[in-house]
N, C-alpha and C positions, 0 to 999 in steps of 0.2 A: 279125826278134829281139825278143823280148820282153822289156822291162825293167821292174824294180823297183825301186820309192826307198822307202830309209829313213830320213828325218832328224827331227833333232833341235835342240832350240835351249835352251839354257844360260843360266841368270841364277843370278848369284853376287852377293847381300845382305850387306853388311857392314853390324851391327848391337850398339849401345852404343857407351858411353865408350869413350876409348882404355884406360882399365886395364879394363875388362870386354867387351873388343869380341869379337867371335865374325863369323865365315861361315854364311850356309848359302846352299841355292843350290834352285832350280825346274828341272828337267824338261820338256820339254815334246815327248810325240811330236807332230808335224806334221800328218802323215795322217789320225791320230785327233781329236786335239785332248786327247788323255790327259794330265796333268800329276801331278807327284810332286813336295814336297820332301824333299828330303834333306840332312842335317849333312857325310854322311861320300859322298866320292865313288864308293867303292864301291856305295852305292844306288842311285846314278845307272846307272851301269854295269848293274849288276843289271835295270834298269826298261829301260833301254837291249835290254839280251839279250834279254827277253820280248818285246819290239816286233818284234826281229827274226828271233826264234824266231817268232813269229804270220808272220808274211811269208814266211817260208822254207816252213813247213806249208802256205802258199795257194798258194805258187808248183807246188807238189807234187799239191795237189789236183786235179788231170787226170790222175795216177798213179793208179791202183786202189789200190796201199797203198806210200806212201813209206816205205823204208825205213830204220832209224835210222842205216845208215852214210852214206844219201846226204844225210839231215838233217846228221848232224854233221858230214860233209866239205863239205858248202854253209856252215854255219855257221863252221868253221873258215874257210876262204879267205874268207870275210867279214870276219872279224878278222883276218886274216893282212892281209889290205888296209888296213884302217883303224887297226891300232895303230903301224903307225911314223908316221902323220901324228899318231896321240895326244899322244903325249910333243910333238909341235911343236906344237900345240892347248893342251895344258898349261901348257907352257912359255911362252907368249906372252901368253897368259891372266895368266899371274902377272906376267911386265915389267910388263904393263899397268895391273895391282894396284899393283906396286912404286912405278911413276913416277907414278900417282895418290898414292899415300901420300907420294911425294916432296913432292911437289910441293903436296899440304896441310899438310904440314911446314914449307915456305918460307911458304907464305902466315901461316901463324900466328907463325910467328917476324917475318915482316916487320909482322905487325899489332902484334905486342906491343912490339917495339921503337918503332913509331910511338906507342904508346898510353905509354913509357916517356917519352917527348923531349916528348909533349903533356905530360904531368903534371910534369915537369921544369919546363919552359916555364913551367907555370900553377903550381908553389911557388915559384919563382922570381920571378912576377909579384905574388904572395900574398905572399911573403917583403915586396917593396920596399913594396906596400903598410903591411904591417902596422910596417916599420923608421917608415913614413913619420908614421904616427897615435904609436907612440911618441916621437916626437922632438916630435910636436905636441903631445903631454902633457906630457913632459919642461919644455916650454918653459912650457906652463901652469901646473905646478906650481911653476917659479924663479918666474914672475910671481907666483903664489900665495902662496909662502915669503915673500919683499920683500915684501909687501902687509902679512901678520901681522907679520915684523918692526916694519916701519914704524908697528904699530897697538901693538905691544908697546912699543914705545919712546916712541910718545904718552902712554901707558897709565902709563908710569917718568916721565915729566916734569910730568904735570900734578899740579897741586897739590892735595892730599888737603885736605878741609875737617872 
């Protein structure tokens, strides 16, 4: 029994900041190393369809002239086998993306919470230092005020000539 294999590798890449993020993809035909970038999944499906059609044509190369009906029947059979699995694969891929997004959100939330706690502790520490400095300055101002008062009193009490 002759066996033909057509394999593809898909890669999805998320680009941009959270507000402007978008997904793009890269598809690779494993047997030929042909690759294509895509922004819509339909473009990836077209890429796969072309490679599958090429493989089907090659499998009929031993026939003198493959009929369009034979090629269509073979294509329909192949896509009929693949279509039910396609939905499962896409759902599983989306679940993985969603889980990764959830984890990144949790990590970001934890990081922000830790940063807020550290900032609050830093603010409290700085606030304590500032209060200590202000208290020392207030003490020094009191000392200076009392010395100025003493000098003024002495100057009043001194006889003028």
